[in-house]
N, C-alpha and C positions, 0 to 999 in steps of 0.2 A: 538393715534397718541397723544393726550393730557398729557397723563401720562408722555410720553418722553420729551414733553417741560415742565412739570412742574419740571422735575427731572434736567432738564438744567438750569433752571431760579432759582432755590434754591439748586444747586449743590450738590444733593443727590443721586449721583451714587449708593454710598454701602447700601442705605437702603432701607427697604420693598418696597417703591415705585417704584423703578428702576426695582426690580426683578417682582414686580406685572406688570408693562408696558411689559417686555418681555413675561411674562406668558401670557397675552392678544394675542400677535404677535404670540406666538408659536401655533395657532391653537386652542386655547382651549376656543374660544369665540369670535376671531376676524373675521369677513366676509370681512374685506379689501382685496382687489388683493397685494399679496407681491409685485407684480411688482410696482405699484404705492408707496408704503411705500419705496421700495428701490431707486426710482428715485422720487423726489431728497432727501427724508429726510434723508435717511441712510447718505447720504453724507453730509447733511446740517449740521445735528447734530453731524458729525464726530463718529458716533458709529459703527467700525468694528463688533460688536457682533451682533447688530441688522442688519447689511448689511449679514453678515454670515447667519442669521437665516432667512431671506427673502430669500436668493439663495436657500438655502437647502429646502424650502417651494416650490418654483417653480420649483426644480426637483423631488420633490414628486408629483407635481400638476399642471403639466406643461401645459396640455390641458385647464384645469379652468383658470389658469393664462392669456394664451393669449387669451381665449375667453371671459374673463371679461371686465366688465364695465370699464375703464380706461387704457385698453392696448394700444390703439392709440394714447394716451395723452404721453406716456414716452418718454423722449429724447433720441435722435440718443446714446449717451455715455451707455446708461442704455440698450439700444436694443442691441448693440455690447457687452455687458460685459455678456447679457444673452447667445447670440448666441454661443460665445466662449466656454461655457462650454459642457463638455464631459458628464453631468451626466443627461441630460433632458430626460424625459422619455415621448417621443413622436417621430411618424414619421415626418420623415424630410419633406414630401411632405405637410403636416398640418402646419409646422412651414413655410414653403414658403409661405402658402396663408395668414397666418397671418401677415408676413413681408410686403407682398403687400398692404395688408389693412391698415398698418401702413404706407407705402410708400403714399398711396391716400391721408390720414389723412394730412399727413406733406404737400402734395403739396397744399393743401387747406389751410394749415396755412401759407405757403409761397405764397399763391396767384398764384399758376402756374397751368397752364392746365392739367389735367389727362391723359398726354401721357406716353407711356413705357420709352422713354428718359429723362422725367422729374423725374420719380417714380425711376430709375436709379441713377439719379443725386442727389436726395434726401437721397438715401440709402448709397451713397460714398462706404466706405469700408465695410461696412455692409454686402453688396453682398457676397463679397468674403467670407463670414464666413458661409453661406449656404451650406450643405455637399450635393450639389446635387448627388455625385457618391453613396449616400448610399440610392437614391430612386431606384425604381424597373424602367425599362426602359418604361412601359405603363405609370406609375405615371409621369414620366419627359415629353413623348411624350405629354400628354394629358394636362399637365400645364405649366410649366417652358418654354418648347421650343415653345411653341406658345403666350407667353404672351409678347414678343416683348421686354422685360427688358434683354434678353440674348442677345449679338452679335451673327451674323451668325457663326464666328468662334468658338464661345463657346458651341453654339448648336453642330456643327459639330464634336468638340472635344470631347463632353460628349458623344454622340451616338458611336462614335468610341469606348469610353471607355466603354461603355455598350455592344457593340457586338464582338469585336475583341480580340483575345490573343496571345501575350502577351498585355494587356492593357497599352494604351499610358498615358503617364503623362498628366495630366490634372492641370488647374488652382485652383482649388477647392479642399479643404480636403478630405479625403475619409475616415478618421479614425472613427471608429465607436463611437456613443454616447455611452457608457457603463452606460445605465440607470439602468443596472442590476448587480450591483457590488456583488463581492464574490463569492463562488465555487459552480459549478453547479451540481447537483446529479441527477441519475436517479434512482426512486422506481419502482419496480416491484410487481406485485402481487405473479407471479412465477416467479422463474429464467429461470425454461425450463417446458416444458410440452411435455412429451413422448406418454400420451395415451389422448383421451377425457375428459375432465373434467366432473365430473358428478355435474349434476345441478337438483335440487329437485324441484325448483320451488318458494321455500321458499326466504325470504329477504335476501341478502347477500352484505356483506358490509365490507369495513377497515377502520381503523381508524388511524390517524398518529398522533403524537406528536411532538411539536418543543419547544425548549428552545430561538429560534430566530425567528425574522421576516424573511419571504421568499416570493419570489414571483415565482407564477407558470409559466411556461414558454410552456408547452405542455401536453396534457394527451391523452390517447388513450382508448377509450369504445368498448370492445369486447363482442360480443353476441353469446348464444350458437346456433348450427347448428340444422335446424328443421330436 
């Protein structure tokens, strides 16, 4: 952060120092939680490039960002900015648990008792940004439904959403967080197998080369029949 501070003092946005500052924050040497940088440093320095870099880092390393030191110290505006994103790479139940931790810390900052009502109060509009419909019914039943943060009406509405068809409308966003962007492709060792595949017991493998980054979603491992 000292790099950015120096560039602001000496008005050297276009020189090597500012470029070096962004390089450090680009995951090539900085262990600072990008959420801590985004709030409030990016807004303080009025650097959209820095803010964008922090958010992209959060998308790629969501779990690390919300579990790292400093997450519970961010302000409400930053929390909402993160929860609004469609590109977070994390399950919604884990995101909910992190938000509850933040709410508990905020209650302590405001010297409020750690009651479900106060947690809901400090979360404000941020609560509506948690995408409860993306959870499994088991995750919802074991966590949010018993947290006391949701009203009875909200809990019933979400249970109906999980269990009946057509699904009733709920007050929470049900749009998936598209953490895996791009085209999804399936690759098979064999397109079809008309007879038994001969296996000699020797090492058997297949290697793929790609010209761009990819995220594995699923794989199947089949073995020969004894």
